[in-house]
C-alpha positions in Angstrom: 82.4 107.2 101.6 85.9 105.8 101.7 87.1 103.8 98.7 90.5 102.5 99.6 92.7 100.8 97.1 96.3 99.8 97.4 97.4 103.2 96.3 100.2 103.4 93.8 100.2 99.7 93.3 98.1 99.5 90.1 100.3 101.8 88.2 103.4 100.0 89.4 101.9 96.7 88.4 101.2 98.1 85.0 104.9 98.7 84.6 106.0 95.4 86.2 103.5 93.1 84.5 103.8 89.5 85.3 106.9 87.8 86.5 109.8 88.0 84.1 111.7 84.9 83.2 114.4 83.9 85.7 117.7 85.6 84.8 121.2 84.6 85.4 121.2 86.9 88.5 119.1 84.2 90.3 122.3 82.1 90.5 125.1 82.7 93.0 127.2 85.6 91.8 130.4 87.4 92.7 130.1 90.9 94.3 132.5 93.8 93.6 134.6 92.6 96.6 135.1 89.3 94.8 133.0 87.2 97.2 130.3 84.8 96.1 126.7 85.6 97.2 125.2 83.9 99.0 128.3 82.5 100.6 126.9 81.7 104.0 123.4 81.0 105.5 120.9 83.7 104.9 119.3 85.1 108.0 115.6 85.8 107.2 114.2 88.3 109.8 110.5 88.5 110.8 109.1 91.3 113.0 106.5 88.9 114.5 106.6 85.9 116.8 106.5 82.4 115.3 103.2 81.5 113.7 102.3 85.0 112.5 101.6 85.8 108.9 105.0 87.4 108.3 106.7 84.4 110.0 104.8 82.0 107.8 105.7 84.0 104.7 109.4 84.1 105.5 109.5 80.4 106.4 107.8 79.6 103.1 110.6 81.7 101.3 113.2 79.8 103.3 111.7 76.4 102.3 111.5 77.3 98.7 115.1 78.6 98.6 116.2 75.2 100.1 113.9 72.9 98.0 114.9 74.7 94.7 118.6 74.5 95.7 119.0 78.3 95.3 121.2 78.3 98.4 123.9 75.9 99.5 123.2 76.5 103.2 119.8 76.2 104.9 118.5 79.7 105.7 118.0 80.7 109.3 114.7 82.3 110.4 115.1 85.0 113.1 111.9 86.2 114.9 112.5 89.6 116.4 109.0 90.6 117.7 108.1 93.7 119.5 107.9 97.5 119.3 105.5 97.5 116.4 108.3 96.1 114.2 111.0 98.4 115.6 113.1 95.6 117.2 113.4 93.8 113.9 113.9 97.0 111.8 116.6 98.3 114.2 118.4 95.0 113.9 118.4 95.1 110.1 119.3 98.7 110.1 122.4 97.8 112.2 123.4 95.2 109.6 124.3 97.9 107.0 126.2 96.3 104.1 125.4 92.7 105.2 123.8 91.1 102.2 123.1 87.9 104.1 120.5 89.5 106.3 117.0 89.5 104.6 114.0 91.4 106.0 110.5 90.0 105.5 108.3 93.1 105.0 104.7 93.4 106.0 104.0 96.7 104.3 101.6 98.2 106.9 103.9 97.8 109.8 106.9 98.8 107.7 105.3 101.9 106.3 104.2 102.9 109.8 107.8 102.6 111.1 109.1 104.6 108.2 106.5 107.3 108.7 106.8 107.7 112.5 109.2 110.5 113.4 110.0 109.1 116.8 111.6 105.8 115.7 114.4 107.2 113.6 114.0 105.1 110.5 114.3 106.1 106.9 113.8 104.2 103.7 117.5 104.9 103.1 118.2 102.5 106.1 117.0 99.6 103.9 117.2 98.3 100.3 113.8 97.4 98.9 114.3 94.2 96.8 110.9 93.0 95.7 107.2 93.1 96.4 105.6 89.7 95.8 101.9 89.8 96.6 99.1 91.4 98.6 97.6 89.4 101.5 94.0 90.5 102.3 92.7 90.8 105.9 89.7 89.0 107.4 86.9 90.0 109.8 86.8 87.0 112.1 84.8 86.3 115.3 84.6 83.5 117.8 82.7 80.4 116.6 79.7 81.0 118.9 79.7 84.7 118.7 76.4 86.6 118.8 77.7 88.7 115.9 76.6 87.1 112.7 77.4 89.9 110.3 79.8 92.8 110.0 76.8 95.1 110.5 76.1 93.5 113.8 79.7 94.3 114.9 79.4 97.9 113.7 76.1 98.5 115.3 77.3 97.2 118.6 80.5 99.3 118.4 78.4 102.4 117.7 75.9 101.7 120.5 78.6 101.0 123.1 81.9 102.6 121.9 85.1 100.9 122.9 83.4 97.8 124.3 83.8 95.5 121.3 87.4 94.3 121.6 89.6 93.5 118.6 92.9 91.4 118.7 95.6 92.8 116.4 99.1 91.9 115.7 100.4 95.5 115.7 99.0 98.9 116.6 100.2 100.1 113.3 99.8 97.1 111.0 97.3 96.4 108.2 94.7 94.8 110.6 94.6 98.0 112.6 94.7 100.1 109.4 91.6 98.3 108.2 89.7 99.1 111.3 90.7 102.7 111.2 89.2 102.9 107.8 86.1 101.1 109.0 85.7 103.4 111.9 86.1 106.4 109.7 83.5 105.0 107.3 80.9 104.0 109.8 81.4 106.0 113.1 82.0 102.8 115.1 84.6 102.7 117.8 86.4 99.5 118.7 88.8 98.7 121.5 92.2 97.1 120.6 94.6 94.6 122.2 97.9 94.1 120.5 99.7 90.7 120.3 103.1 89.6 119.1 101.7 88.0 116.1 98.5 87.5 114.1 98.4 83.9 115.2 98.3 84.9 118.8 95.5 87.3 118.0 93.6 84.5 116.3 94.1 82.2 119.2 92.7 84.8 121.6 89.6 85.0 119.5 89.3 81.2 119.2 89.5 80.9 123.0 86.6 83.3 123.4 88.6 85.9 125.2 88.3 88.6 122.5 85.4 89.4 120.2 87.2 89.6 116.8 90.4 89.9 114.8 91.2 91.5 111.5 94.4 89.7 110.7 95.2 87.5 107.7 93.7 84.1 106.7 97.0 82.2 107.4 96.8 83.3 111.0 93.3 81.9 111.8 93.2 78.9 109.3 93.6 76.2 112.0 90.8 77.7 114.1 88.5 77.8 111.0 88.9 74.0 110.6 87.9 73.5 114.3 85.0 76.0 114.0 86.3 78.0 116.9 86.4 81.0 114.6 84.0 82.3 111.9 84.8 84.7 109.1 82.2 87.4 108.4 84.0 89.2 105.6 87.3 89.5 103.6 88.9 92.7 102.6 90.3 91.9 99.2 88.9 92.8 95.7 87.3 89.3 95.4 86.2 86.4 97.6 88.7 83.9 98.8 88.8 80.6 97.0 89.1 78.8 100.4 86.1 80.9 101.7 83.8 81.0 98.7 80.6 81.8 100.8 82.2 84.8 102.7 81.5 88.2 101.1 84.0 91.0 100.6 83.6 94.3 102.4 82.7 95.9 99.1 79.8 93.4 98.6 78.5 94.4 102.0 78.4 98.0 101.0 81.7 99.1 102.7 84.0 100.3 99.9 87.2 99.3 101.7 89.9 97.2 100.1 93.1 96.7 102.2 95.7 94.0 102.8 99.2 93.2 103.9 101.9 93.6 101.2 104.3 90.6 101.3 107.8 91.8 100.3 111.5 91.6 100.9 114.2 94.1 101.8 117.9 94.1 102.7 120.0 96.4 104.8 121.3 99.6 103.2 124.6 99.6 101.3 124.6 96.0 100.3 126.4 95.2 97.0 124.2 95.8 94.0 125.2 92.4 92.6 123.8 90.7 95.7 120.5 92.7 95.4 120.2 91.6 91.8 120.8 88.0 92.8 118.2 88.1 95.6 115.7 89.7 93.2 116.3 86.9 90.7 115.9 84.3 93.5 112.5 85.8 94.4 111.4 85.9 90.8 112.0 82.2 90.8 110.2 81.7 94.1 106.9 83.0 92.7 107.0 80.5 89.9 107.2 77.4 92.1 104.3 75.1 92.9 104.8 75.5 96.7 104.4 79.3 96.3 101.4 79.0 93.9 99.6 76.6 96.3 100.2 78.8 99.3 99.2 81.9 97.4 96.0 80.4 96.1 95.0 79.1 99.5 95.4 82.6 101.0 93.9 84.5 98.1 97.1 86.5 97.5 96.9 89.1 94.8 100.2 88.4 93.0 102.2 91.0 91.1 105.9 91.2 91.2 107.6 94.6 91.7 111.3 95.0 91.5 113.2 97.1 94.0 112.8 100.4 92.3 109.0 99.8 91.8 108.6 98.6 95.3 110.3 101.7 96.7 108.0 103.9 94.5 105.0 102.0 95.9 106.2 102.7 99.5 106.7 106.4 98.7 103.2 106.6 97.2 101.5 105.5 100.4 103.3 107.7 102.9 100.7 110.4 103.0 97.9 107.8 103.7 100.0 106.5 106.7 100.6 110.0 108.1 96.8 110.4 108.4 96.4 106.9 110.0 99.2 107.4 112.5 98.0 110.9 113.4 94.6 109.3 114.1 96.0 106.7 116.5 98.3 109.2 118.2 101.6 107.9 116.9 102.8 110.7 114.7 105.0 113.0 116.8 105.6 116.5 115.7 
């Protein structure tokens, strides 16, 4: 049996505890070059198309920065989708030393990019700033689907391997990671179609074109309201407040807990004063009502990790991702 936790996170959370009080570093500060940070509009980079979970996360951060007057210029959101995150990560890697470029991290895709040997990325190409929360996945099917339970899906995928089609946002993201774990646990075999964002994956399921998706709640929420999509299970430690009648995978007898870490990084070699200021801004973000409401609606598991703790968490999961990427044929020797 596979019992998957967010490895390394519990220990890091024990060190981090709850959010610390906002420090002076949350206010604009001067860097070693004498410049004030932030001194120009922040560019917040998402590796997905508009509407995806990472895009919604980064737009929420931008809105809170603006509402709370943490910046004097409205942030710009830059969607750089494609290549399993590689387009966005290459862009940020190329902005070495530029503290005004901020990367929205979805940990599954980010860890995959860092682990793959063919993409040329290293953790040293980035500056981990903060981990904010874990965003669980869903198992969602079309509203009129013949599959009424997760077991129905698994049984069909075992009887007829590679005929039950799943829409995913990335071939290396947390949605695909969850299904890798499910296949390993049960012997089922699904077929996968990748989209530029989780919202596009959700739309494909809502339209009846694809059997299921395992992306995040925020990416299918609109289709749940119209009943074009039904949720069979959630992958967090507990049920979602917004889906109280939907069981967890653990309740159904599948000991798999997985989710998308929501975090922030900057390019390498940015001034340490700017990193401290950004961390302070993010500590303030997670205390706001707008964040708390969004977090509650999406059942985020909130725990704040600073940059050093976030990097330690990434390092702790590399071996897990090596196994995953080897399975899907993306780990080159």
